[in-house]
C-alpha positions as CSV (number, residue, x, y, z in Angstrom):
1,X,85.4,88.0,106.1
2,X,83.0,91.0,107.6
3,X,84.0,94.3,107.9
4,X,86.9,94.0,109.1
5,X,88.2,97.8,108.5
6,X,84.9,99.4,109.1
7,X,85.4,102.6,111.0
8,X,89.0,102.2,110.7
9,X,90.9,105.2,108.7
10,X,93.5,104.6,105.7
11,X,95.6,106.6,104.5
12,X,96.4,105.7,100.4
13,X,99.1,107.4,98.4
14,X,99.1,108.0,94.5
15,X,95.2,107.3,95.5
16,X,93.8,109.1,92.4
17,X,94.2,106.3,89.8
18,X,95.1,103.3,89.4
19,X,95.9,100.9,92.0
20,X,95.2,103.7,94.6
21,X,91.9,104.1,93.8
22,X,91.4,100.7,93.2
23,X,92.3,100.4,97.0
24,X,90.3,103.0,98.1
25,X,87.0,101.2,96.4
26,X,87.9,98.4,98.4
27,X,88.8,99.9,101.5
28,X,85.3,101.9,101.0
29,X,83.1,98.4,100.6
30,X,84.6,98.0,104.5
31,X,83.1,100.9,105.6
32,X,86.4,102.5,106.0
33,X,87.2,106.2,106.6
34,X,89.5,107.0,103.4
35,X,92.6,109.7,103.3
36,X,93.6,110.0,99.6
37,X,96.4,112.0,98.8
38,X,97.9,112.4,95.3
39,X,99.6,115.3,93.6
40,X,96.4,116.7,91.4
41,X,93.6,117.9,93.3
42,X,90.9,117.3,90.0
43,X,91.5,113.1,90.4
44,X,91.3,113.3,94.1
45,X,87.7,115.1,93.5
46,X,86.4,112.6,91.3
47,X,87.7,109.4,93.4
48,X,86.1,111.6,96.5
49,X,82.7,111.7,94.7
50,X,82.7,107.8,93.6
51,X,83.1,107.1,97.3
52,X,81.8,109.5,99.1
53,X,77.9,108.0,99.4
54,X,79.8,104.4,100.8
55,X,82.2,106.2,103.1
56,X,83.8,109.1,105.0
57,X,86.4,110.5,102.4
58,X,89.5,113.4,103.2
59,X,91.1,114.2,100.4
60,X,94.8,115.5,100.7
61,X,96.4,117.2,97.8
62,X,100.4,117.0,98.5
63,X,103.7,115.7,97.2
64,X,104.9,112.9,99.0
65,X,108.3,114.0,98.4
66,X,107.9,116.5,100.6
67,X,109.0,115.7,104.4
68,X,107.1,118.4,106.0
69,X,103.7,117.8,103.8
70,X,104.2,113.8,104.8
71,X,104.1,114.8,108.4
72,X,100.7,117.2,108.2
73,X,99.0,114.3,106.2
74,X,99.1,112.1,109.3
75,X,97.9,115.1,111.6
76,X,95.3,115.6,109.4
77,X,94.1,112.4,109.3
78,X,94.1,112.2,113.3
79,X,92.3,115.7,113.5
80,X,89.7,114.6,110.8
81,X,88.7,111.0,112.1
82,X,90.4,110.6,115.5
83,X,92.9,108.1,114.3
84,X,94.8,106.3,112.2
85,X,95.0,102.8,111.7
86,X,96.5,102.0,108.2
87,X,99.1,103.3,105.8
88,X,99.1,102.2,102.0
89,X,102.7,103.5,100.5
90,X,101.6,103.2,96.6
91,X,102.5,106.5,95.2
92,X,105.1,105.6,92.9
93,X,107.2,107.2,89.6
94,X,109.1,105.8,86.7
95,X,111.3,107.6,84.5
96,X,112.3,104.6,82.3
97,X,115.1,103.9,80.1
98,X,118.9,103.0,80.1
99,X,120.6,105.0,83.1
100,X,122.7,106.7,80.7
101,X,119.3,108.5,79.3
102,X,117.2,109.7,82.6
103,X,118.1,112.3,84.1
104,X,119.9,113.1,87.4
105,X,117.2,115.0,89.0
106,X,114.6,112.3,87.7
107,X,116.8,109.7,89.0
108,X,116.4,112.1,92.4
109,X,112.9,112.0,91.9
110,X,112.1,108.2,92.1
111,X,114.4,107.9,95.1
112,X,112.3,110.5,96.8
113,X,108.9,109.0,95.6
114,X,109.8,105.4,95.7
115,X,111.7,104.9,98.7
116,X,111.9,108.1,100.8
117,X,108.4,108.9,101.1
118,X,107.3,105.9,102.2
119,X,110.2,104.9,104.8
120,X,109.4,108.4,106.1
121,X,105.6,108.4,105.9
122,X,106.0,104.8,107.5
123,X,108.0,106.1,110.4
124,X,105.9,109.0,111.1
125,X,102.6,106.6,111.3
126,X,103.7,104.1,113.7
127,X,103.3,106.8,116.6
128,X,99.7,107.0,115.5
129,X,98.9,103.3,114.5
130,X,100.1,101.9,118.0
131,X,97.4,104.6,119.4
132,X,94.5,102.5,117.7
133,X,93.4,98.9,118.2
134,X,95.6,97.3,115.3
135,X,96.5,98.6,112.2
136,X,98.9,98.0,109.2
137,X,101.8,99.7,106.7
138,X,101.8,98.2,103.6
139,X,104.1,98.9,100.3
140,X,103.2,98.9,97.0
141,X,106.7,97.7,95.5
142,X,107.2,95.5,92.3
143,X,108.5,92.4,90.9
144,X,111.4,94.5,89.6
145,X,112.3,95.1,93.3
146,X,113.2,90.9,93.7
147,X,115.3,91.0,90.8
148,X,117.1,93.7,88.6
149,X,115.3,94.7,85.7
150,X,117.7,96.6,82.7
151,X,116.1,99.4,81.1
152,X,115.1,100.4,84.8
153,X,117.8,100.2,87.5
154,X,116.9,102.7,89.3
155,X,113.1,101.9,89.7
156,X,114.5,98.3,90.7
157,X,116.7,99.6,93.1
158,X,114.1,101.8,94.6
159,X,111.5,98.6,95.0
160,X,114.2,96.6,96.3
161,X,114.8,98.7,98.8
162,X,111.2,99.2,99.9
163,X,110.9,95.1,99.9
164,X,113.4,95.1,102.3
165,X,112.0,97.8,104.7
166,X,109.2,96.0,104.7
167,X,110.3,92.4,105.9
168,X,112.7,94.5,108.2
169,X,109.8,96.7,109.4
170,X,107.9,93.4,109.8
171,X,110.4,92.2,111.8
172,X,110.5,95.1,114.0
173,X,106.9,95.4,114.6
174,X,106.1,91.5,115.3
175,X,105.1,91.9,118.6
176,X,103.2,94.5,118.1
177,X,99.3,94.9,116.9
178,X,100.8,96.3,113.4
179,X,100.7,94.3,110.5
180,X,103.4,95.0,108.0
181,X,104.0,93.6,104.1
182,X,105.1,94.2,100.5
183,X,102.3,93.5,97.7
184,X,105.2,92.4,94.7
185,X,103.1,92.9,91.3
186,X,104.5,92.6,87.9
187,X,102.7,94.1,84.8
188,X,99.5,96.2,86.1
189,X,97.0,96.9,83.5
190,X,96.7,100.7,84.3
191,X,97.7,104.1,82.8
192,X,101.2,103.5,84.9
193,X,102.4,101.5,81.8
194,X,100.0,101.4,78.8
195,X,100.3,105.1,78.6
196,X,103.8,104.2,77.9
197,X,103.5,101.5,76.1
198,X,106.5,102.3,73.7
199,X,109.0,103.0,76.3
200,X,108.1,100.3,78.7
201,X,110.8,97.1,78.3
202,X,109.8,94.5,76.1
203,X,110.6,91.6,78.9
204,X,108.3,93.7,81.1
205,X,105.2,92.3,78.9
206,X,106.8,88.7,79.1
207,X,104.9,88.5,82.4
208,X,100.9,87.9,82.5
209,X,99.4,90.9,83.1
210,X,97.6,91.8,86.7
211,X,94.4,93.9,87.5
212,X,94.3,96.8,89.9
213,X,91.6,95.0,91.4
214,X,93.8,92.0,91.7
215,X,96.3,94.4,93.6
216,X,94.1,96.1,95.9
217,X,92.6,92.5,97.1
218,X,96.5,91.8,97.7
219,X,96.7,94.9,99.3
220,X,93.6,94.0,101.9
221,X,95.6,91.0,102.6
222,X,98.1,92.1,103.6
223,X,96.5,94.6,105.5
224,X,94.8,91.8,107.5
225,X,98.1,89.8,108.5
226,X,97.7,87.4,105.9
227,X,101.5,87.0,104.5
228,X,104.3,89.3,104.6
229,X,104.9,89.3,101.1
230,X,102.4,88.7,97.4
231,X,104.2,88.6,94.6
232,X,101.9,89.2,91.6
233,X,101.2,86.6,89.9
234,X,102.4,84.0,91.9
235,X,104.4,82.0,88.6
236,X,106.1,85.0,87.9
237,X,107.5,85.6,91.4
238,X,108.9,81.7,91.8
239,X,110.8,82.7,87.7
240,X,112.0,86.2,89.5
241,X,113.6,84.6,92.5
242,X,114.9,82.1,90.4
243,X,116.5,84.7,88.2
244,X,117.6,86.3,91.0
245,X,119.3,84.1,92.7
246,X,120.9,82.5,89.2
247,X,121.9,85.3,87.4
248,X,122.9,83.2,84.7
249,X,120.1,81.8,84.4
250,X,118.4,85.5,84.0
251,X,121.3,86.1,81.1
252,X,120.1,83.0,79.7
253,X,116.6,83.5,79.6
254,X,116.2,87.1,78.7
255,X,116.4,87.2,74.9
256,X,113.8,84.6,75.0
257,X,111.8,86.9,77.3
258,X,111.9,89.8,75.4
259,X,110.7,87.9,72.5
260,X,107.8,86.9,74.3
261,X,107.3,90.5,75.6
262,X,107.6,92.0,72.0
263,X,104.6,89.6,70.8
264,X,102.5,90.5,73.7
265,X,103.3,94.3,73.6
266,X,101.9,94.2,70.0
267,X,99.1,92.5,71.2
268,X,98.3,95.1,73.9
269,X,99.2,97.7,71.5
270,X,96.7,96.3,69.2
271,X,93.9,96.2,71.7
272,X,94.4,99.6,72.9
273,X,93.8,100.8,69.2
274,X,90.7,98.8,68.7
275,X,89.1,100.3,72.5
């Protein structure tokens, strides 16, 4: 595949850890110019120090829920590297639990970060990307966006909206040189869920765990234009789609999936203790 992204400018939100950092490493191997953004400068400095010997890195500590900061990000990227080619909408937030137990302000934060920010950034990025010789806009979604997940109503809603947005935007830009798509992973072995394992819904762990590197590889595949969506793992994606199409099946399977998830959660918890 060579260095398809060599010299291209890649913007990655939520880039200081987890999937975002894995995406940064993957694009660094292609000798891309990286624009890495996250809330905390310390985490950005760490990943920048790791990758600066492989490629050029610009870090931007920012809040993606702030529209002005999102618009400024694109200008900073172009000013630094002369172009914007790829936008990876990866930043995410999840306040877990049944909706009645979640604070209204936290519901708003999830909507702002998981959905509103990617829509604004994507809209603003299109004119920048069109000035380059081809590019991509990639959303990092979730299997929770393919079928509703109790205990994660707002998170499911934001990821479902992000998935719908990706498909609609892909159609809008199908005659352009901009590839658009979404990666929809199940549970990922990162701190996003492992640091909160006791409050993560048991059913989440009923599906095989993906790695951050595996998700990053899927992001690159979408950016290359291979597909519009990659569900991970593929078998879980098919199961989730069936549960969406047939709600009665989802309700029927739920008790067994919760039981399986509880067993797997205990295994992961014990693994953490050993580590």
